[in-house]
N, C-alpha and C positions, 0 to 999 in steps of 0.2 A: 787687312782686308783689301781685296783687289778693286781697282776702279774700272775693270773691264766690264762692258755691258754683256749681260747673259740673256739668252733666249728664255722665255718662260718655261718653267718645269711643271709638267702635268703628272700628278701622282695617280697611278692606276691601282695601287694596292697590291700589286703582284711583283713588280720589278722596281728596284731602286739601285741606281749605279752610284759609284763613288763620285763620278763626274756631276751627277745631279745633286748630290749632297754638297759638294763643293760649290756649285753654282748657287744653291739656296743660301749657303753660309756667306757667299759673297754678295747677296742681295737680289738674286733673281726672283722674279714674281712666281708665285706658286698657285696652282689650281688643282682641284680634285676632279678626276674623270667622273662623268655621270654614272658609269657602271660601278665604280668604287663607292660612290655615294649610295647607290641602290643596295649594294651588299651590306654597307654599314646599317642602313635603315632596316633591312631584313634581320640582321643579327640583333639589333636593338629590339625589334618587335618580338623576336624569339625569347629574349631574356625577359622583357616586360610581361609577356604572357605567363611565363613560368613563375616569375616573381609574384604576380597577382594571384596565382593559384596556390601560393604558399610552398611551392616545391623548393627543395634545397638546391642552391646553385653555388658551386664552388667559387669562393672569393667574392660572392655577392651577398649571399645569406649564410655563408660559413666563413670560418677563418681560413688561413692559408697554411700549407705544409702540415706540420704536426698538429695544427689547430683546425684542420679540415673538418673534424667531427664536432667542432663547437658551433652551435647555431647562433647567428647574429639576429637580434631583434630587428624585424623589418623597419622599424622606426629609426634604427641606427645604420641602415645600409648605405645611405648617402654619405654619412660621416666616415664609414669604413672606406668607401671609394676615394673620398677626398684625402684621407690619411695615406692611402696607398699611393696616390699620385705624389703627395708631398714626400713620402719616404723614398721615392725614386727620383725626385728632382735634384 
């Protein structure tokens, strides 16, 4: 790990350079641009509305890939997402 001080890295959700990744790996502080936070909030609202309506949402209320036609009980949706993150970790 480098001991070089880095400028803060602001994530805009659209562009990510190798230099920014390296700076973050070396300990640069990270912030998220307000516009990126707004897009995440809008996406979350979109999914929440569809989830509340009972609509099938790929990977949220359905399985993945070949299991896309398998409905997941809404009570198990949070566990599905946790397991997805764990499987990619």
